Wavefront OBJ file of the C-alpha trace (Angstrom):
o trace
v 5.388 7.548 5.982
v 7.342 6.096 3.199
v 6.085 4.611 0.099
v 7.740 1.701 -1.514
v 7.160 0.736 -4.908
v 8.273 -2.999 -5.924
v 8.144 -4.556 -9.179
v 8.271 -8.495 -9.209
v 7.395 -11.433 -11.204
v 4.553 -13.217 -10.260
v 5.747 -16.722 -9.292
v 4.398 -18.560 -6.443
v 4.767 -16.970 -2.960
v 6.607 -13.483 -4.275
v 4.150 -11.242 -2.886
v 3.831 -13.018 0.482
v 7.783 -12.955 0.850
v 7.832 -9.371 -0.230
v 4.962 -8.570 2.613
v 6.765 -10.838 5.256
v 9.978 -8.803 5.293
v 7.913 -5.803 6.970
v 5.502 -8.199 8.984
v 8.853 -9.935 10.350
v 9.939 -6.509 11.559
v 6.907 -5.912 13.477
v 5.871 -2.742 10.940
v 2.163 -2.156 10.192
v 1.272 -2.053 6.759
v -1.851 0.226 6.469
v -1.722 0.488 2.774
v -1.005 -2.448 0.286
v -1.690 -2.385 -3.540
v -0.761 -5.009 -5.916
v -1.400 -4.820 -9.638
v -0.390 -6.318 -12.796
v 2.265 -3.863 -14.540
v 3.345 -5.229 -18.207
v 5.071 -8.317 -18.039
v 5.482 -7.987 -14.259
v 3.341 -7.264 -11.446
v 3.874 -4.083 -9.235
v 3.232 -3.486 -5.378
v 3.022 -0.247 -3.386
v 3.253 -0.535 0.330
v 2.914 2.521 2.768
v 5.117 2.000 5.968
v 6.020 4.370 8.783
v 9.514 3.400 9.047
v 13.052 4.933 9.942
v 16.268 5.295 7.779
v 17.716 2.116 9.105
v 14.566 -0.007 8.616
v 14.361 1.208 4.959
v 17.815 0.225 4.260
v 16.930 -3.234 5.633
v 13.698 -3.593 4.001
v 15.105 -2.561 0.628
v 18.134 -5.047 1.023
v 15.665 -7.730 1.932
v 13.214 -7.340 -1.000
v 16.213 -6.961 -3.395
v 17.647 -10.398 -2.258
v 14.293 -12.127 -3.340
v 14.993 -14.026 -6.792
v 11.726 -12.598 -8.504
v 12.027 -9.208 -7.461
v 12.900 -6.955 -10.458
v 13.208 -3.351 -8.813
v 12.684 -1.700 -5.242
v 12.225 1.998 -5.304
v 11.551 4.081 -2.033
v 9.990 7.635 -1.556
v 8.176 9.675 0.501
v 4.300 9.323 0.570
v 2.215 12.054 -1.184
v 0.832 14.510 0.852
v -1.579 17.420 0.093
v -1.088 21.215 0.929
v -2.068 20.640 4.480
v 0.434 17.849 4.906
v -1.902 15.175 5.229
v -1.180 11.694 3.449
v -3.261 11.166 0.273
v -3.369 7.758 0.591
v -5.955 8.095 3.650
v -8.236 10.839 2.338
v -11.373 11.228 4.354
v -14.255 9.922 3.072
v -17.843 11.269 3.330
v -20.266 9.589 5.907
v -22.690 6.646 4.544
v -25.495 8.888 5.446
v -24.399 11.342 2.313
v -25.101 8.690 -0.113
v -28.287 7.383 1.386
v -31.657 8.218 -0.054
v -34.154 10.723 1.601
v -36.452 9.658 4.543
v -39.297 9.451 2.189
v -37.947 7.428 -0.189
v -36.853 5.053 2.286
v -40.322 4.442 3.592
v -41.509 3.989 0.180
v -38.844 1.440 -0.384
v -39.780 -0.593 2.830
l 1 2 3 4 5 6 7 8 9 10 11 12 13 14 15 16 17 18 19 20 21 22 23 24 25 26 27 28 29 30 31 32 33 34 35 36 37 38 39 40 41 42 43 44 45 46 47 48 49 50 51 52 53 54 55 56 57 58 59 60 61 62 63 64 65 66 67 68 69 70 71 72 73 74 75 76 77 78 79 80 81 82 83 84 85 86 87 88 89 90 91 92 93 94 95 96 97 98 99 100 101 102 103 104 105 106
């Protein structure tokens, strides 16, 4: 997995052009996070790509007029090698009230 950090000016359609560069190549985007970042916006993408695709994507993103900066790096992992982007969550039953409380609610 590779993490891409892209800073861009939030003009109409810029985020869609960024995302389309990956979807046009048939690359799954399991993680997308876009937030305001100072005077511009920032989007983080987590993609499973090879080095050739990395170069193609960075070239396409840099060609977009409103893209300010593109950085690529390895995805963060824990000591076991698992991606921190997809950390396991506890089952919903862990946060559920006890059976006595559920029957009192109903």
